[in-house]
N, C-alpha and C positions, 0 to 999 in steps of 0.2 A: 296532289297538284290539280288545280281546277282545269277543266277543259278549255283550251283556247282554239279558236277557229280563224283561219285566214282565208279569204276568198280571192281567187284569181281565175283567169281563163278568158275565154271568148264568150260572145253572147249565146252561142248555141250549146256550149259545154262549160259548166261551172266546176272548177276544181276547188275543193275545200281541204286545206291542210290542217289536220287536227293534231293537237299535242296535249298530253295530260291523261286524265282518267275519264273513261266513258262509263259512268256509274249512276246509281240511283240519286245521289245528291247533286248531280249536275245535269241540267236539261237544256243548255244553250243550243245543242245540235238540233234537238227536236223543234225548238222554237224558231230557229233560223230556217230549217227546212220547211216548216209550215208557211213562213213568210215568203220564201222563194217560190214554193209551189203555188201560192196564192197569186204571185206575180207572173205565173205561167212559165217559169223556168222548170224544165222537166228532165234535163240531162246532166248527170253529175259524175264526178270522180271524187271519191273520198280517199284522201291520202292519209293512211293510218301509221305512217312511219314513226310519228312521235307519240303514238298512243301506247302506253306501257301497261294498261290495265283496263279490262272490260268485265263488268259483272253481269248477272242475268238481266238486270234492268237495262244495261247498255245494249245487250244483245237484242232485247225486246225493242229498244228504240231503233236499232238498225233494221230489224224485220219490219217494223211499222213504217219506217221511212221507205224501204224497198217496196212495200205493198202500195203505199200512196203514190210513189213514182210510177209503178207499173199500171195502176188504175188510171193514170193520166197519159198512158202510152209513152212513157219516158223510159229512161235507161239509167242504171247506176252501176258503176264499176268500183271495186275496191283496189287501192294501190298500196303496195309496200307494207303489208301488215308485219309487225314485229314477229319474231319466232313464237313468243308467248301467245300473241293474238292469233297467229296462223294455227297454232296447235289447238286453241279454243275452237276455231272454225272447223278444224278436222274432227275434234271430239263430238261437237254438236251437229256435225254433218252439214253445217251451213256453207262449207266449201262446195257443196253440190248445188246450192241455191245462188250464192253470190258469184259474180264474175270477178276473179282475183288475179291481179297482174303485178309483176315486178317492174314493168317498163311503162313509163308515163305515156308515151306515144300510143302504145297498144291499148292502154286503158281509155285514152281519149277517143281513139277510133271506135272502140266498143260502145262507149257512151254516145257517140255521134251516129252510129248505125241506125238507131231508132228515128233519127231526124231525116234520113234519106228516103 
């Protein structure tokens, strides 16, 4: 299933609801993030509740996006990863890099902290 992305949120924190697969054949997240970062949006919550599969290329995209956001003094929080994706973060130790939340309000607060 192709990755779909829905944007919502306030001007200071953009929430991106993702569903589908984050993998080598699908690059809309990378392209959208480049566009948003170019427009000076730097604070994000990535809702992964609908993402059922991430491959190494998808992990690379997330790391690249996280790095680009940090380089612009922004913040990124991960929201509601599925069990499969959470396990992947645990195995790769990315759970020590990404801020991962089960609660949307907490994720928004974390993403907003960099704006204060």
